C-alpha positions in Angstrom: -0.3 0.1 -0.1 1.2 3.4 -1.0 1.9 5.2 2.2 1.2 9.6 2.3 2.5 11.9 4.9 1.0 15.4 4.8 2.8 17.7 7.4 0.5 20.7 8.5 -3.3 19.7 9.4 -4.3 23.3 8.8 -6.8 24.9 5.9 -4.6 23.2 3.5 -3.0 20.1 4.2 -6.6 18.4 6.5 -8.7 19.0 3.4 -6.6 18.2 0.3 -6.0 14.7 2.4 -9.3 13.7 3.2 -10.5 14.3 -0.4 -7.6 12.0 -1.5 -8.2 10.0 0.8 -12.0 9.6 -0.3 -10.8 9.2 -3.7 -7.8 7.0 -3.4 -9.0 4.2 -0.9 -6.4 2.1 -1.5 -3.7 4.8 -0.4 -3.2 5.3 3.2 -3.3 8.8 3.9 -1.5 10.6 7.3 -1.7 14.0 8.7 0.7 15.1 10.9 1.3 18.2 13.2 2.7 19.1 16.2 0.0 20.7 17.6 -1.7 18.1 19.8 -5.3 20.2 20.0 -5.5 20.4 16.5 -5.2 16.8 15.6 -7.7 15.9 18.8 -10.0 18.1 16.7 -9.5 16.1 13.4 -10.1 12.9 15.7 -13.5 14.5 16.8 -16.9 15.1 15.7 -15.9 19.1 15.7 -13.4 19.4 13.2 -11.4 22.2 13.2 -12.2 24.0 10.0 -15.3 24.0 8.4 -15.2 23.3 4.8 -18.8 22.3 3.1 -19.3 18.6 3.1 -15.7 18.0 4.9 -17.2 16.6 7.5 -19.1 13.6 5.8 -15.6 13.0 3.6 -13.3 12.8 7.2 -16.1 10.6 8.6 -16.2 8.0 5.9 -12.1 8.0 6.0 -11.1 8.8 9.3 -9.3 5.4 10.9 -9.7 3.3 7.6 -7.1 4.8 5.2 -7.4 8.3 7.2 -5.3 9.0 10.5 -4.5 12.2 11.8 -1.5 12.1 14.5 1.3 14.2 16.3 3.9 11.4 15.7 5.7 13.6 12.7 8.6 11.1 12.8 6.7 7.7 12.5 4.6 8.8 9.6 7.4 10.8 7.5 9.8 7.7 7.9 6.9 5.8 6.6 5.7 7.6 4.2 6.3 7.1 0.2 5.5 10.6 -0.3 5.5 13.5 2.0 3.5 16.6 1.6 4.7 19.7 3.7 1.9 22.2 4.1 2.6 24.5 6.5 2.9 28.5 6.6 
């Protein structure tokens, strides 16, 4: 299985990776960030950002092929492709 890691769980990284996970179910997508509250929000029912339809996309993929984590080193090391989506 191809693994993607995105560093940065903000307005670009989170939604972009959620759509990649939805459209490419055979790819494992990990979104990582050093912000524990931000990752906790992505793993909750109250996402940290709003985009129309994003909630449904995340709920469909999270825990299947979409994961949100603060373990940056692990996911970068395991990834075949790394996206950097930070300020």
